C-alpha positions in Angstrom: 0.0 0.0 0.0 2.8 2.4 0.8 4.6 1.6 -2.4 1.4 1.9 -4.5 0.5 5.3 -3.1 4.0 6.7 -3.6 4.6 5.2 -7.1 1.3 5.8 -8.6 1.4 9.5 -7.8 5.0 9.7 -9.0 4.1 8.2 -12.4 1.7 11.1 -13.1 4.2 13.7 -11.8 7.0 12.1 -13.9 4.9 12.2 -17.1 4.0 15.9 -16.4 7.6 16.8 -15.7 8.9 15.1 -18.8 6.4 16.6 -21.2 4.9 19.7 -19.4 1.5 18.3 -20.4 -1.5 17.6 -18.1 -2.9 15.4 -20.7 0.3 13.2 -20.7 0.0 12.9 -16.9 -3.7 12.0 -17.2 -2.8 9.4 -19.8 -0.9 7.5 -17.0 -4.2 7.0 -15.2 -6.0 6.1 -18.5 -3.4 3.4 -19.2 -3.8 2.0 -15.7 -7.6 1.9 -16.0 -7.5 0.4 -19.5 -5.2 -2.4 -18.5 -7.4 -3.1 -15.5 -10.2 -3.9 -17.9 -8.7 -7.4 -18.1 -9.9 -7.9 -14.6 -12.3 -10.8 -15.5 -9.3 -12.9 -16.5 -7.5 -12.0 -13.3 -10.6 -12.9 -11.3 -10.9 -16.2 -13.1 -7.3 -17.1 -12.2 -7.9 -16.1 -8.6 -10.8 -18.5 -8.3 -8.9 -21.4 -9.9 -5.6 -21.5 -8.0 -4.6 -21.1 -4.3 -4.9 -17.4 -3.4 -1.9 -17.0 -1.1 0.7 -18.4 -3.5 -0.9 -16.4 -6.4 -0.5 -13.1 -4.4 3.1 -13.9 -3.6 3.8 -14.6 -7.3 2.2 -11.3 -8.3 4.3 -9.4 -5.7 7.5 -10.8 -7.0 6.6 -10.2 -10.6 5.7 -6.5 -9.9 8.9 -6.0 -7.9 10.8 -6.7 -11.2 8.4 -4.6 -13.3 8.8 -1.3 -11.4 12.6 -1.6 -11.7 12.2 -1.1 -15.4 11.7 2.6 -14.5 15.4 2.8 -13.8 15.8 2.9 -17.6 13.8 6.2 -17.9 16.2 9.1 -18.4 14.2 11.5 -20.6 11.1 12.2 -22.7 12.2 9.5 -25.2 11.5 6.8 -22.5 8.0 8.2 -21.8 6.6 5.0 -23.3 8.3 3.0 -20.6 6.3 4.9 -17.9 3.1 3.8 -19.7 4.3 0.2 -20.1 5.1 -0.1 -16.4 1.7 1.4 -15.5 -0.1 -1.1 -17.6 1.8 -4.1 -16.1 1.2 -2.6 -12.7 -2.5 -2.7 -13.4 -2.4 -6.2 -14.7 -0.7 -7.4 -11.5 -3.5 -5.8 -9.6 -6.2 -7.7 -11.6 -4.9 -10.9 -10.1 -3.7 -9.7 -6.6 -6.8 -7.9 -5.4 -9.5 -10.5 -6.4 -7.4 -13.1 -4.6 -7.1 -10.8 -1.6 -10.9 -10.2 -1.5 -11.5 -14.0 -1.4 -8.8 -14.6 1.2 -10.4 -11.9 3.5 -13.7 -13.7 3.1 -12.0 -17.0 4.1 -10.3 -15.4 7.2 -13.1 -13.5 8.7 -16.7 -14.3 9.8 -19.4 -12.4 7.9 -20.2 -10.1 10.8 -16.6 -8.8 10.8 -16.1 -8.3 7.0 -17.0 -4.6 7.2 -14.6 -4.1 10.0 -11.8 -6.0 8.2 -12.4 -3.9 5.0 -12.4 -0.7 7.1 -9.1 -1.7 8.6 -7.6 -2.2 5.1 -9.0 1.2 4.2 -7.6 2.9 7.3 -4.2 1.4 6.7 -4.2 2.4 3.0 -5.3 6.0 3.7 -3.1 6.4 6.7 -0.1 5.6 4.6 -1.4 8.0 2.0 -0.8 10.8 4.6 2.9 10.2 4.2 3.5 8.0 1.1 2.6 10.7 -1.5 4.7 13.3 0.3 7.6 10.8 0.5 7.2 9.8 -3.2 6.9 13.4 -4.5 9.7 14.5 -2.2 12.1 11.7 -3.4 11.2 12.4 -7.0 11.9 16.1 -6.6 15.2 15.4 -4.7 16.7 12.4 -6.4 14.5 11.3 -9.2 11.9 8.6 -10.0 14.5 5.8 -10.1 14.8 5.9 -6.3 11.1 5.8 -5.9 11.0 2.7 -8.1 13.6 0.9 -6.0 11.6 1.8 -2.8 8.4 0.5 -4.5 10.1 -2.8 -5.5 11.2 -3.3 -1.9 7.6 -2.9 -0.7 6.5 -5.7 -3.0 9.2 -7.9 -1.7 8.2 -7.1 1.9 4.6 -8.0 1.0 5.7 -11.3 -0.4 7.6 -12.2 2.7 4.7 -11.2 4.9 2.4 -13.5 2.9 4.9 -16.3 3.3 4.4 -16.1 7.1 0.6 -16.0 6.8 -1.2 -19.1 8.1 -4.6 -19.7 6.8 -6.7 -22.8 6.1 -7.7 -22.1 2.5 -10.1 -24.6 0.9 -9.2 -25.9 -2.5 -10.5 -24.0 -5.5 -13.8 -25.2 -6.8 -13.7 -27.4 -9.9 -15.0 -26.2 -13.2 -18.6 -27.2 -13.8 -19.5 -25.1 -16.9 -18.2 -24.3 -20.4 -15.2 -21.9 -20.1 -17.2 -19.0 -21.4 -19.9 -19.4 -18.8 -17.2 -20.0 -16.2 -15.5 -16.8 -17.1 -18.7 -14.7 -17.0 -20.0 -16.2 -13.8 -19.2 -13.0 -11.9 -21.2 -10.8 -14.2 -24.2 -13.2 -14.1 -24.1 -13.3 -10.4 -24.1 -9.5 -10.0 -27.0 -9.2 -12.4 -29.1 -11.8 -10.5 -28.6 -10.0 -7.1 -30.8 -6.8 -7.1 -28.7 -5.0 -4.5 -25.4 -5.7 -6.2 -26.9 -4.8 -9.5 -28.1 -1.4 -8.2 -24.8 -0.6 -6.5 -22.6 -1.5 -9.5 -24.8 0.4 -12.0 -24.9 3.5 -9.8 -21.1 3.5 -9.3 -20.6 2.8 -13.0 -22.7 5.9 -13.8 -20.7 8.0 -11.5 -17.5 6.7 -13.1 -18.6 8.1 -16.4 -17.4 11.5 -15.2 -15.1 10.8 -12.2 -12.3 10.0 -14.6 -12.2 13.7 -15.5 -10.5 14.4 -12.2 -7.3 12.5 -13.2 -6.5 15.3 -15.7 -8.4 18.2 -14.2 -6.5 18.1 -11.0 -3.2 19.0 -12.7 -5.0 22.0 -14.3 -6.5 22.9 -10.9 -2.9 22.9 -9.5 -1.4 25.0 -12.3 -4.2 27.4 -13.2 -6.4 27.6 -10.1 -3.9 27.3 -7.2 -0.7 28.3 -9.1 1.3 25.4 -7.6 3.7 22.9 -9.2 2.6 19.3 -10.1 4.5 17.9 -7.1 2.1 19.8 -4.8 -0.3 17.0 -5.7 1.4 15.1 -2.9 0.0 17.6 -0.3 -3.5 17.3 -1.8 -3.3 13.5 -1.7 -2.3 13.6 1.9 -5.4 15.7 2.8 -7.5 13.2 0.9 -5.9 10.5 2.9 -6.8 12.2 6.2 -10.4 12.4 5.2 -10.3 8.8 4.1 -9.1 7.7 7.5 -12.1 9.3 9.2 -14.3 7.6 6.6 -12.7 4.2 7.1 -12.9 4.4 10.9 -16.6 5.3 10.8 -17.6 3.1 7.8 -18.3 -0.2 9.6 -20.6 1.4 12.2 -22.5 3.4 9.5 -22.9 0.3 7.4 -24.5 -1.6 10.3 -26.9 1.4 10.8 -28.0 2.3 7.2 -26.8 -0.7 5.1 -24.3 -1.1 2.4 -26.5 0.2 -0.4 -27.2 3.6 1.2 -23.6 3.9 2.5 -22.3 3.7 -1.1 -24.7 6.4 -2.0 -23.7 8.6 0.9 -20.0 8.1 -0.1 -20.8 9.3 -3.6 -22.5 12.4 -2.3 -19.4 13.1 -0.1 -17.1 12.8 -3.2 -19.4 15.2 -5.2 -19.3 17.9 -2.5 -15.6 17.7 -2.1 -15.1 17.7 -5.9 -17.1 20.9 -6.2 -14.6 22.9 -4.3 -12.1 22.5 -7.1 -13.7 25.4 -8.9 -12.3 27.7 -6.2 -8.8 29.3 -6.3 -8.8 29.2 -2.5 -6.2 26.8 -1.2 -7.9 26.1 2.2 -11.2 25.4 0.5 -9.6 23.0 -2.0 -7.7 21.2 0.8 -11.0 20.9 2.7 -12.6 19.5 -0.5 -10.0 16.9 -0.8 -10.6 15.8 2.8 -14.4 15.6 2.2 -13.9 13.7 -1.0 -11.6 11.2 0.8 -14.3 10.7 3.4 -16.8 9.8 0.8 -14.5 7.5 -1.1 -13.8 5.5 2.0 -17.5 5.0 2.8 -18.2 4.0 -0.8 -15.3 1.6 -1.1 -15.8 -0.2 2.3 -19.6 -0.6 1.6 -19.0 -1.7 -2.0 -16.4 -4.3 -1.2 -18.3 -5.6 1.8 -21.5 -5.9 -0.3 -19.7 -8.0 -2.9 -18.2 -10.4 -0.2 -21.5 -10.8 1.7 -23.6 -11.5 -1.3 -21.2 -13.8 -3.1 -20.3 -17.5 -2.5 -16.6 -18.1 -2.0 -16.1 -20.2 -5.2 -16.8 -17.2 -7.5 -15.6 -14.4 -5.2 -12.6 -13.5 -7.4 -14.7 -13.4 -10.6 -17.4 -11.3 -8.9 -14.9 -8.9 -7.5 -13.2 -8.6 -10.9 -16.5 -8.2 -12.8 -17.5 -5.4 -10.5 -14.1 -3.7 -10.9 -14.4 -4.0 -14.7 -18.0 -2.7 -14.8 -16.9 0.5 -13.0 -13.4 0.5 -14.7 -14.7 0.7 -18.3 -16.6 4.0 -17.9 -13.8 5.3 -15.8 -11.3 4.6 -18.5 -13.4 6.2 -21.1 -14.0 9.3 -18.9 -10.2 9.7 -18.3 -9.7 9.7 -22.1 -12.6 12.1 -22.6 -11.4 14.3 -19.7 -7.9 14.5 -21.2 -9.4 15.6 -24.5 -12.0 18.0 -23.1 -9.4 19.6 -20.8 -7.7 21.2 -23.8 -10.9 22.9 -25.1 -13.2 23.3 -22.1 -12.6 25.3 -18.9 -11.7 23.0 -16.1 -14.3 24.5 -13.8 -17.1 23.4 -16.2 -15.7 19.8 -16.0 -15.7 20.0 -12.2 -19.3 21.1 -12.1 -20.3 18.3 -14.5 -18.5 15.8 -12.3 -20.2 16.9 -9.1 -23.7 17.0 -10.6 -23.5 13.6 -12.3 -21.9 11.8 -9.2 -24.6 13.3 -6.9 -27.4 12.2 -9.3 -25.9 8.7 -9.4 -26.2 8.5 -5.6 -30.0 9.2 -5.6 -31.2 5.6 -6.4 -28.9 4.2 -3.7 -30.1 6.7 -1.0 -33.7 6.0 -1.8 -33.3 2.2 -1.9 -33.3 -0.2 0.9 -30.8 -2.9 1.7 -32.5 -6.2 0.8 -32.1 -9.5 2.5 -31.1 -11.8 -0.4 -30.4 -15.5 -0.5 -26.8 -16.0 -1.7 -26.6 -19.0 -4.1 -24.7 -21.9 -2.6 -23.1 -22.8 -5.9 -19.4 -22.4 -5.8 -19.0 -21.9 -9.6 
């Protein structure tokens, strides 16, 4: 988590520094989102092999991948930034569905929300320092050092997983044609009304949320008159808000349900995002904190809903299918945002984002969490 937070930010800053282009920086996030669309394949793999060894293998592979960044010395190697970003995303399509399934194995259902909140608290707590460390190291000694630090965090993760002791049941045998097997996650989401509502609403919000990946660099340069590396400060404020969201998410989920909590999280993001039209640094910092709060609520509720309403045997595929369903519109919106940022005032894009995200939350806030029978089939 520390390495991801530091490296992912640095990739965007690095592209901006090499080219001077906000669109080039936004393209980093587009490449990541586009590669992540192969998530269904990663989820399929995560359901067909033991999860812990798979996660260890992904860690070791990614440790080698990020070291390719040591070969970037100028604009001519910009393509290498994008290649590493794509491979980074592909590793995540395997690692995170496997982790979701492993969490479901390790915790009873009544503690899943708390477990996911702990993960979120750790991730966002590290975001308080990791972006600053990453941006600071990049400014002081270059991106190569950040790549080495990131590689070390992958190795640390692999070693930690080696010491993990968990009784993992064997993967479920294939019972269907490979096409049906691969699409089991999508079919399960569609059959479960609450999951279908959550995924469709978040996907609708993602149609515009991707604008932020490019717009934020314009907010920094034109609105706040700050360098691209100042993004690390903003990310840290978002991390602070996210910690508050993560700490309170499990309790809120038990009170209002996962469906409404996802909706409340989207509203929080919309309100925080709307402050980006301002040139006031304190207001934008507050907006990042509020957006972080909303993101935590939405993610904890989203992940918990998938785990609670999905049998273990298809956990990886359902997780990957949901990620892909929201990743596709996000990818398109990043590309659209990069293009629109060159011809449309960034404040217009910010307002559009806030309105669409808030509207996407309405069906969730009006809905009720349903008691649904989870199919026993392991898939």
